[in-house]
N, C-alpha and C positions, 0 to 999 in steps of 0.2 A: 595446642588446638585452639582455634578461634571459633566461637559460636556467636552467631548474630541472631538476636531475638527481635521479634516484631514488636513494635511499640505503638500505642494508640494514645493520642492526647484527648483527655476528657477534663473539661473545666480548668484548663491551664496546667494540668498535671499529666505526666507521662506514665502510662501503665503498660507493663510488659505482659504479653500473652503467655500465661503459664500453662493453659490447657484449652484446647478446642475440642468440643464433643457434641454429639447429636443425641437428642431425646425426641422421640415421636416425630421424626422428619424435620425437626427444628435444630439449627446449629447455634450453640452458645459459646461464649468465651469467658474464661475465668482470668481476670486481669489483676495484676498486682502492681501497686505503686512502686516505681523504681527507687523512690527515696524512703519509703516506709512499707516494709513487707506486711505489716499488720493492716494496711489500708488496701482493701480489695473491692472489686466490683464484678458483677456478673452481667454481661450484656448479651443480647440476642442479635444474631446476624440476619439482616433482611437484604433481599436482592431486588433492586429496582433498575430496570433498563440495563441488565447485565452487570451492574456495579454492586459490590458488597458495601453495606453500611451497618454500623452498630447502633443499637437502640437499647434503652433501659427496658426492664421487664414491666409488663403492664399491670401487674397486681402482686401483692405480697405473697399470696399463696403460690404463685408460680416461682417466685424467688426461693421460697422454702423448699419447693419440689426440686428445683435445680440444685440447690445447696445440698439437699439430702443425697441426690445422685452423685455429686462430687465426693461427698464423704464416703459413700458406699464404694465408689470406684477406688478411692485412696486405700480404704481398708482391704479391699480385694487384692490390690497390688502389694500391700504390706504382707498379707497372708501368704501370697505366692512367694514373695521373697523369703519369708521366714521358713516356709516349707523347703525351698531350694537350698537355703543355707543349712538346714537340718540334714538334708540328703547328702550334701557335700562334706559333712563332718565324718571323720572316720569313727567306726564303732569301737567302743572300749572293749578290750578283751580281757 
């Protein structure tokens, strides 16, 4: 299976879109550097004249809010997976 990931260039580095999500009618991207997975950025999508553009977050508090949302989302997915795995295991008799 071949999976094509969307990449965005920022400051000469390619970042892969790891997650696209909405918070309060705003769309954000969680981007991971394709050469260093520990290097990530969060960008906001703005639409001008029908075109999508990415821009940095306008203040640190918004970055913290979006990062907390991402962590919450990840933990909820992990919780669901663990519950599903537990339900799939046969009961000991």
